[in-house]
VEXLOFI-40880 format. One record per atom (N, C-alpha, C): residue in three letters; x, y, z. Coordinates in steps of 0.001 Angstrom, whole numbers, plus 524288, in hexadecimal, padded with zeros to 5 digits. Atoms other than C-alpha are relative to their C-alpha. Last residue first. Example, Ala and Ser with C-alpha at 12.3 -4.5 7.8 and 13.67 -1.06 7.14 Angstrom:
2
SER7FCCC7FB5A7FFC4SER835667FBDC81BE4SER7FCFE80442802DAALA8037A7FB5A80000ALA8300C7EE6C81E78ALA80384804B080000
***
This chain:
246
ILE805828023C80075ILEBD51E8EEC684FAFILE800D37FA507FED3THR8002F8062280178THRBE2128F4DB85451THR7FA127FE417FFE3THR8037F8041C7FD1DTHRBE3609038A854E7THR800B07FAE97FD4DTHR7FF7C80589801B5THRBED1890E628514CTHR7FCAA7FCBE803C5PHE7FEEC804327FBBBPHEBE99291CD485320PHE801727FB2E7FCF2VAL8040C7FFEE7FC0AVALBE89B92A3684D09VAL7FF727FB34803BALYS801828053F7FEC3LYSBF54A92ABF84557LYS7FC5D8006C804A9LYS800ED801717FA96LYSBF58B938A98405FLYS7FDE87FA768009DVAL803E8804C37FF49VALBFB0E93DA0833C1VAL7FFAC7FF588057BALA80032803817FB6DALAC00C494AF0830DBALA7FC4B7FBE97FFD1GLY803AF7FE197FBEDGLYC02AA951468234DGLY800F47FBCB804FBLYS7FDF7800607FA78LYSC098A950BA816C5LYS7FCE9801B780367PHE804257FEDE7FCBBPHEC05B994E148082DPHE801A27FF1580566TYR7FE408021C7FABBTYRC0F2994EB07FD47TYR7FBD480206803A7ILE8025C7FDBA7FBCBILEC0A0C94FE07EF2AILE801BA7FDE680561THR8014C803F37FBBBTHRC132494C6B7E3CBTHR7FDB5803108047FGLY804898032D8015EGLYC1421954BB7D772GLY7FDB87FC2880403ASN7FEC7802CC8051CASNC21FA958FE7D9D7ASN7FB367FCB67FEB5LYS7FA997FFE880263LYSC1F3B95CC87E75ALYS800887FC9C7FB63LEU7FF4B801AB804DALEUC116B960C97EC66LEU805E2800E17FE38SER7FC097FE5680336SERC0E3E962407FA1DSER800D87FDC77FB2FLEU7FF4F8025E804EELEUC03949603A803BELEU803C98027B7FCA5THR7FCBE7FD5D803EATHRC03D2962FB811F8THR8002E7FD1C7FB61LEU7FCE3802DB8025DLEUBF8C095F9D81B99LEU804008032F7FBCDGLU7FC447FE0980421GLUBF27C966DC82627GLU803517FC067FD22GLU7FA23800CA7FF10GLUBE7489606682DDAGLU803118022F7FBB8GLY7FCA17FAA57FE58GLYBD9CE9674382CECGLY805977FED48005FSER7FE698005C7FA9ASERBD23D95A2882C20SER802D68055D8021ALYS804187FED47FD32LYSBCB0C95F5681FC7LYS801F37FF67805C4PRO804DC802F2800FBPROBD85C95EB18188BPRO7FB48801F1803EBTYR802BF801437FBE9TYRBE2AF9694681973TYR7FA997FD477FE41VAL804F0801C38019CVALBED6496B0280F92VAL7FD2F7FE9980517PHE802E9801DD7FBBCPHEBF9CF972FD8118APHE7FA297FEB67FE03ALA804F87FD0B7FE3CALAC00B1975848043EALA7FE497FCF4804F3ASN800A4801F67FB42ASNC0E52973037FE0AASN7FB34802F88022EASP7FE4B8059780012ASPC0FDF9745F7EEF4ASP7FF897FDCE8056CLYS7FB1E80136801A4LYSC0868980DF7F02DLYS801147FA5E7FFBFVAL7FCB0801907FBDDVALBF9439828D7EFD1VAL8063F7FF607FE8DLEU803437FD7A7FAC0LEUBEF65989187E740LEU8035F7FE7780459GLY7FC897FB7B7FDE9GLYBF7E1986EE7DA2BGLY7FDF28030C804C2LEU8026C7FB0E800CALEUBECA597F667D3E5LEU803968043C8020BASN800537FF0980561ASNBF4D8972A87D353ASN7FE7E805527FE22SER7FAA27FEDF801D5SERBF87B974927E19ESER80040800C87FA25ALA7FEA87FA7B7FE3CALABEA6E975767E5B1ALA80558801C17FE00ARG803AF7FC6D8033CARGBE6EF9693D7DDACARG8012A805AE801B4LEU7FE20800AE805C0LEUBF2BC961AA7E37ELEU7FD2E803787FCB9PHE7FADF7FDDD80070PHEBEF3D965957F199PHE801F6800987FA02CYS801607FA0B7FFC0CYSBE117962327EF80CYS804F6803357FFE8ALA802D97FF2180521ALABE558954777EA51ALA7FF308060C800C2ALA7FBCB8004D803EAALABEF35953117F604ALA7FD65801A07FA88MET7FC967FB8D7FEFAMETBE50A9565E7FFBCMET8036D801977FB99GLY803857FB7D801C8GLYBDBDC94BF87F94CGLY802CA804DC8014FTHR7FFC9800658052DTHRBE790941F47FA7ATHR7FC1D804CC7FD73GLY7FABB7FE7080228GLYBE8379454C80877GLY80030800567FA26CYS7FF788031E803A8CYSBD95A9458F80C7BCYS80578801307FCF2ALA7FB647FF3A80398ALABD56694B39818E8ALA800A17FBC77FB4ELEU7FCEC7FAD97FC96LEUBCA0794D1C8227ELEU805298007B7FCE1THR7FBF1801AA7FBFDTHRBC20F943E681943THR80268804D68023AGLU7FBB77FC367FE92GLUBB5BA947BE811B2GLU802E47FD3B8043EGLY800D87FB817FD52GLYBAD7593C7C80CF9GLY804F68033F800FAGLU804D67FDD18026EGLUBACE292FEF805CAGLU7FD97804A3802FFVAL802677FDC07FAB6VALBB849929A480E97VAL7FA488023A7FE3AGLY7FF528044F7FCD5GLYBBB2A9213580236GLY7FE1B801AA80566ARG801C5804BD8014CARGBBCC592D577F9DDARG800437FC2A803E1GLU7FD818040A80174GLUBC0009397F80124GLU7FCCD7FB4C7FE90TYR80395804357FF2FTYRBB981946E1801F3TYR803477FB0E7FDA9THR80042803F78044DTHRBC3FF950DB80444THR7FC3D7FBDA80174ARG80421803B67FE03ARGBC4BF95E6180A7AARG7FF9D7FBB67FC36VAL8027A8039180335VALBD15096687808B6VAL7FB647FC5B80284LYS8037B802B77FCA5LYSBD8679723E80CF8LYS7FC247FD7D7FC9AILE804658027E802D1ILEBE3D59774B80577ILE7FD647FD6180401ILE801CF804817FC17ILEBED21981BF80A38ILE7FB3C7FD917FD5DGLY7FCC1804CC800BCGLYBF38098B158005EGLY7FF877FB3380340ASN7FA8F7FF027FEE7ASNBECE6996AF80585ASN803FC7FBDF7FFD0GLU7FFC37FA537FE4FGLUBDF9F991038037DGLU804CE80123802F5ILE7FB007FE3C7FF07ILEBDC71984A97FC5AILE8004A805BB801AALYS7FFAC7FA287FF15LYSBD01697D667FE44LYS8058980176800A4ALA7FB477FE2B7FDB9ALABCDEC96EDA7F9B7ALA7FFC98068980030PHE8005B7F9E17FFEFPHEBC2AB966DA7F7A3PHE80401802C98026FASN7FDB37FB9D7FBC9ASNBC662958EA7F561ASN7FE40805347FE4EVAL802187FA6B80156VALBBE9A94D4D7EF66VAL803108037C8047CASN801437FDF87FB56ASNBC42193E887EF2FASN7FF58805C67FE67ALA7FBE17FDC07FDE8ALABC359937CB7E1F6ALA7FDF6802E180538ASN7FD138039D7FD01ASNBBB0792F1A7DAA3ASN80544801D580209HIS7FA267FF8B80168HISBB728939D37D130HIS803837FBFA802A5GLU7FFD37FEB1805ABGLUBA853938787D161GLU8057E7FFA67FDE3TYR80193804AA802E5TYRBA83D931A77DEA8TYR80012800CE7FA1CARG7FC64804DD7FE95ARGBB0A993BDB7E5D4ARG7FE2C7FB697FC79MET7FBFC7FFC6802D0METBA913946E97DEDBMET804427FB34800E5LYS801CB8006E80578LYSB9BCC943277E3F5LYS805BD7FFCC7FC7BSER8019D80576800ACSERBA1A6940397F1CCSER7FEAC7FF1A7FA4DSER7FBA6803757FF44SERBA84394DC47F1D5SER7FF2D7FA407FF1DLEU7FCD17FEB0804C9LEUB9C07954AF7EC49LEU804C67FC778003EGLU802CD8022680469GLUB93E094E8E7F823GLU802E28009A7FA69HIS80016805A27FF77HISB9E12951DF80226HIS7FD6D7FCDF7FB1CASN804C9801F28005CASNBA07A9601F7FDC2ASN8005C7F9D27FFECTYR80004805BD7FFA6TYRBAC439687080115TYR7FA9F7FDCE800FCLEU802668019080508LEUBA8579765A7FDF2LEU8008A7F9FB7FFF1GLU805C28011A7FFCBGLUBAB1F978EA80C7FGLU7FD077FE4E7FB25LEU800AE806377FF52LEUBB903977BF807FDLEU7FACE7FE288018AASP801AD8018B7FA51ASPBB8649864C80389ASP7FF117F9AB80054GLU7FF507FBB67FC79GLUBBF1D98BCF7F7F3GLU7FEB77FFA480552VAL804417FD377FF23VALBC04897F317EFFFVAL80200804978043CILE7FDFC7FC737FC23ILEBCAB6977057E9A2ILE7FB06803EF80004THR801E47FB1F80152THRBC51696A477E3ECTHR801CE80410803EFVAL7FEC77FBD77FCC8VALBCCC895D567E3FCVAL7FDDB805097FDF6LEU802077FBF28025CLEUBC91894FB97DF32LEU800BD804CD803DCHIS802F37FBF27FCB1HISBD1A6945E47E49AHIS7FDD8804297FC1BPRO802A97FA788025EPROBD5C4939257DEDFPRO7FD6E8039580321VAL8045E801548019CVALBDEDB92FE17E759VAL7FDAF804407FD93GLY7FFA7804F97FD0FGLYBED2F9303B7E8BFGLY7FAD67FD0F7FFF5THR7FC277FFCB7FD46THRBED1793EBE7E511THR8012B7FB608033CASP7FE708047D7FCD0ASPBE47C93C3A7D9C4ASP804CB8019E802B6VAL7FAAC801C27FF63VALBDF07949F17D4BDVAL800DD7FAFE8035DLEU7FF8E805CD7FE0BLEUBD1C794E6A7D064LEU806147FE457FF9FTYR7FAE6802128020FTYRBCFB095D717D01FTYR8006A7FAF580238TRP7FD218048C7FE46TRPBC2C1963F07D1B1TRP8050A7FE6F7FD51THR7FC468017A8033DTHRBBBD39714E7D066THR803AD7FB8280266PHE7FAD88002A7FDE7PHEBAF60971AE7D802PHE8036C7FEF47FBB6GLY7FF347FA837FE45GLYBA0B19754E7D47FGLY806327FFEE80219ASP803097FE097FB9CASPB9CDB967767D27AASP8014F8049F80307GLN804E0803507FEC5GLNBA7909635C7C973GLN7FD77801ED804D4LYS804A17FDD17FC60LYSBB23596B187C325LYS7FC337FC2880089PHE8057B800CD80338PHEBBF34965437BDA6PHE7FC218025380493GLU8046B7FC6F7FD34GLUBCDA0967BD7C0A7GLU7FB287FE9E7FCACGLU7FF0C7FA4E7FE4AGLUBD64B95D087BC16GLU7FB1E80250800DCLYS804617FCF580333LYSBD2C394DCF7BD5DLYS801DC8063B8010DILE803B78033C8036FILEBDB5C942F57C174ILE7FCAA8039E7FD7CVAL804A67FCEC7FFFBVALBE7C394A907C6A6VAL7FC027FC2F7FC71LYS8017C800D88057ELYSBF164940387CB8CLYS7FB628035D7FEFDPRO8063F7FE7B80187PROBF879943417D7BAPRO7FF767FF867FA43ALA800417FC65803E6ALAC065A93C097DA3BALA7F9D6801037FEA2THR7FEDB801E8805C0THRC05D6933A17E699THR7FF128045C7FC6ELEU80427802568029FLEUC071593AA17F3CFLEU800CD7FE397FA14GLN800277FE2580605GLNC12E993D697FA85GLN7FC657FCD67FD70THR800248039C80431THRC102E93CC18094ATHR7FFED802167FAC6GLU801207FE03805D6GLUC13649446181499GLU800617FB8B7FC17VAL7FE12803A3804C7VALC11769407D822BAVAL7FEB4802517FB05ILE800FD7FD1B80554ILEC11B9947C282F1CILE801E07FC337FB62ASP8053980166801A1ASPC0F9C93FCA83BBAASP7FE88802E77FB5BASN8037B800307FB3FASNC1DC993DF083F59ASN7FA627FF267FD34GLU7FBC87FD627FC16GLUC254A9405A831D4GLU7FC34800CE804A4VAL802787FEB67FB4AVALC1F6E936E38275BVAL803AA802388040BSER7FCD57FF0D7FBF4SERC231A93656818E6SER7FD90801758053ASER801607FC887FB42SERC1ADF9319780E15SER8049D8004180333LYS7FBDA7FF147FD9ELYSC1C2D92B877FF64LYS7FDB58041C8056FILE7FF1C7FB527FD3EILEC1038926197F9C6ILE804528002380357ILE7FC837FEEF7FB16ILEC10E191C567EF2EILE7FF128054D8026EGLY7F998800C780132GLYC0538919DA7E608GLY8025E8013E804FCALA7FEBC7FC0E8039BALABF67791D357E5D1ALA805AC800327FEE3GLY8020F8010F80535GLYBF22A910717EB8FGLY800D68046B7FC69THR805327FFC4800A1THRBFC5E912AF7F620THR7FD567FE677FB60LEU80335800798056CLEUC09FE90DE97F7FALEU7FA84800F18014BPHE8044C8044580071PHEC12A79134E8027BPHE7FCB08000B7FBCFARG802C97FFFA80544ARGC1F8B91AE980317ARG7FBAC7FBEE8010BMET800E98052A801B5METC268191EDF8100CMET7FCA98001A7FB16GLU8012E7FEE8805D8GLUC2DF39293381728GLU7FDDF7FAEC7FDABASN804E67FC8E7FF3BASNC2DBA928B682691ASN7FEB2801387F9A7SER7FF117FB3B7FF87SERC365C91CA48258CSER7FB5A803777FFC8SER7FAEA8000F7FCE0SERC368290DF2826FBSER8014A805778009AVAL7FBBB7FDCE8039DVALC282290BDC822E7VAL804C48009F8041FLEU800B38028980571LEUC1D42902B5828A0LEU803D58022F7FC79GLY7FB5F8038880185GLYC222390563836E4GLY7FF6C7FD787FAB4ASN80128805547FF33ASNC14B49096083C4AASN803F47FCA97FD89ASN80082800C37FB8AASNC17DC917DC83DB4ASN7FE887FAA180150LEU7FB0D7FE597FCE3LEUC1D7D9197E830ABLEU7FF737FE1180541ALA7FB7C802A680226ALAC11AB912A3829C1ALA8054D8007780352TYR800F2805477FE0FTYRC07BC9198F83195TYR804597FC417FEEFHIS7FECB7FF707FA09HISC0DC0926DB82ECAHIS7FEDE7FAC88025FSER7FA2D7FED67FFBDSERC0E42923DC8202ASER8013D7FFBF80636VAL7FD308049380036VALBFFEB91DDB8211EVAL80646800A780072ALA80160803927FAFAALABFA7592A9D826ADALA803547FAD37FF86ARG7FD1A7FE217FB34ARGC014A932AC81C09ARG7FF417FD01804C9THR7FA72800A38011DTHRBFCCE92AC0810D5THR80308801FE803F8ALA7FE30805217FE78ALABEFAD92A43816CEALA805417FEF97FE90ASN7FF647FFF47FA5DASNBEE2B9393281560ASN802557FA4F801FEGLY7FBC97FCE57FE4CGLYBF03C9380880708GLY8012C80016805D0CYS802C97FCE57FC11CYSBE71292CB1803CFCYS804D6802F38026DMET7FD6A7FC657FCEEMETBE9B69244E7F811MET7FD548031D803CCALA7F9767FFB48018AALABE5FD9190F7F013ALA802CC802958037AALA7FF007FB0E8027DALABD7CD916FF7F6B3ALA8065E7FFB67FF0FTYR7FA597FF09800D5TYRBD10B90ACA7F965TYR80150804C67FD76SER7FDDF7FF64805BCSERBC32490A627FD8DSER805CE8011980064GLY7FD4E80539801C0GLYBC03A904DA80B3EGLY8021A800B87FAA1ASP80435803C180221ASPBB5F590F6980F00ASP802747FB117FD3DSER802DE8014E7FAFCSERBC09791676817D4SER7FB2F7FC197FE11ASN803A37FC2C7FD5AASNBC9809172F80CDAASN7FC837FD7380404TYR8062780188800FFTYRBD37D90C6480A6BTYR7FDDA8055F802B9PHE802FD7FC3A7FCF7PHEBE2DA90DFE8090FPHE7F9B37FE787FE1DLEU80511801768029DLEUBEB9B9027780651LEU7FCFF804618035DTRP804837FEDC7FD0FTRPBF9C290756808C5TRP7FC2E7FE377FD67LYS804267FEB580331LYSC0684901F5804BBLYS7FBFC800A880358PHE80509802D47FF17PHEC13C89013B80BAFPHE7FBE0801D67FC2DASP7FFED801547FAB2ASPC217D9068D80B4AASP7FBC47FC798010FALA7FF787FB2E7FC82ALAC209F9066C7FC21ALA800AE7FDB080611GLU7FE567FA8C8033AGLUC20C48FD7B7F026GLU800B5804B88039DASN7FAA3801048025CASNC20E08EFD77F676ASN80275804747FD7DSER7FFA67FE8A80644SERC15CC8F41E7FF19SER805A77FE667FF06PRO7FA217FF8C801BFPROC10DF8EF0980CDBPRO7FF8B801427F9C3VAL7FE92805688018DVALC035D8F29781194VAL8055D8005E7FDD4LEU7FAAB7FFDE80235LEUBFD9D8FEE08183FLEU802027FAB37FF5FVAL7FD4C804797FE14VALBEEB78FF9181A88VAL8059E8001D7FCF7VAL7FA75801408031FVALBE85290CDC819C4VAL802B37FAE38023BLEU7FC5C8043D7FE46LEUBD9AB90DFA81D81LEU804AD800107FD1BGLY7FD598039880349GLYBD22091B1B81B14GLY803EF7FC0E8032FASP800B07FF008054CASPBCA0E9268782051ASP8017F7FB287FC52ALA7FC0F7FCB68039FALABCA379213582D6EALA7FD5F8003D7FB03GLY8016E7FAB480241GLYBC28591AFF838D9GLY8043F802B37FD32ILE7FC857FC277FD93ILEBC701910038427BILE7FE43805767FD72GLY7FA6F8011D800B4GLYBBB22907C083FC4GLY80329803B08024AGLU7FEC98052D7FDE9GLUBAD229076084380GLU804B77FD8B7FECDTHR80293801477FBC5THRBA988915F484307THR800A77F9E580242ARG7FF3C7FCA47FBBAARGBB38391B8383B03ARG7FC747FF0B8047EASN804997FE2C7FDBFASNBB5099109883121ASN800128030A804C8CYS8011E7FA28800ADCYSBC2799113682BBCCYS7FAB6801A1801A5LEU7FC937FCC57FCB7LEUBC60B903BA8315BLEU7FE8D805D580039LYS80069800E67FA5CLYSBBA8D8FC5E82C61LYS80315803B680305ILE805B77FF237FEA2ILEBBA0D901BD81E73ILE7FF31800088056AALA800887FA0A7FFC4ALABC932901CD81DCFALA7FA15801CF80169ASP7FDFB7FE017FB29ASPBC9718F373821B7ASP7FEFA806418002FASN803C0800C87FBB0ASNBC0078EFDB8173EASN801C98023D804FESER803FF7FC34800D4SERBC97B8F6DF80D09SER7FB957FF3D80459TYR8012F7FE5D7FAAATYRBD58C8EFAC8119DTYR7FB018040980027ASP803AA7FC487FFD0ASPBD7C18E7F0804EEASP7FD9E80158805B5LYS80487802618011ELYSBE4C38E0C880618LYS7FBFB804D57FFDDGLU802F27FC8A803BBGLUBF2808E34780830GLU7FBB37FD137FE45ILE80403802478036FILEBF7368DBA581496ILE7FD47804757FC43PHE7FD54802D0804B8PHEC037D8DF4981B3FPHE7FC7B7FE427FBC9SER800AA805C180040SERBFBF28E94C8233DSER803797FD9C7FC88HIS7FC63801CA803DDHISBFC9E8F7C9827E2HIS7FFBA7F9E58006APHE7FD50803D77FE3BPHEBF1D69000E82E21PHE803A07FD1F7FC4BILE7FB098015F8030AILEBEC4090D3A82C8EILE8018B7FAFE8025BVAL7FDE6804867FDAFVALBDEC6912F382F31VAL804157FD147FE0BPHE7FECC8054A802D6PHEBDE009207382962PHE801167FBFC804D0ASP7FDEF8047D7FCAEASPBD8BD92D6082D39ASP800487FB867FD2BASN800C78052080294ASNBD89993A2082466ASN801BA7FB7D80448GLY805658010D7FEF3GLYBD8709459882DA1GLY7FE177FB6A7FD09SER8024A7FB70801B7SERBE60594B138292CSER7FA217FF22800ACALA7FC717FC5C8036DALABEB6593DA382A37ALA7FCB58043B7FDFASER8021A7FC0280250SERBE5BF934EF83543SER803958038B7FD0FTYR7FD4C7FB96800E5TYRBEA2C9277B8387ETYR7FC4A8046C7FE51LYS802F47FBAD80245LYSBE43591BB183E0BLYS802C48051D7FFACTHR7FF257FAF17FE05THRBEBD790F6E8409CTHR7FCBE8040A7FD17TYR8011A7FC1280387TYRBE780901C68400DTYR801A68052080241THR7FE9E7FA8E7FE01THRBEC168F504846A5THR7FF398044E7FB57MET7FD497FC438038BMETBE5E08E857842D9MET8008080547802C0
***
């Protein structure tokens, strides 16, 4: 089998395409292992679809299924174009959260994320004010003055209590900086696309940013998020790390 590794804002993925749609969770565990496999945050398998250009099957590194991953939408768009799976740089593909639309220009990819759904309005817990929203997968968001307030133990506790990823966001001069604890990885990752989208939506609702904003995850890479007619657009660079045959 031939596999390609991509990095998108520090999130890394193993990607391949197949004509066979099945459960690839065991493959995800083996391939994403950082000492005995390729090493990645997740595995994405592209398979044929009657509804869109293709369909994806997404697995976290522990083999668990995930409906969506914002950074992975950008990585697979680049992969699909460069592997001849689509006929143009604009495409539509099916995820567990619905249809994603994207466009690719060189190494810059912009995706139109699925419509966000507020699960729980503002509430207080463990000394922080939280907001729970689904931007493809559920995310808890708290806005803080110092990102060093990010707490691994609290994030793990909140993740299991609310079955959601956990985001700490700092907003300064209209710029958002984010640290995210991800389900499936069960720890902090360098970036989370749907998490950044959730933080951007919360900041926008509070009037802390405009309809276009720069967002920086822990990796330090710059991404642009924008809100148009209630739809979130997510734009940034991706990097093909390598292709290998195992």
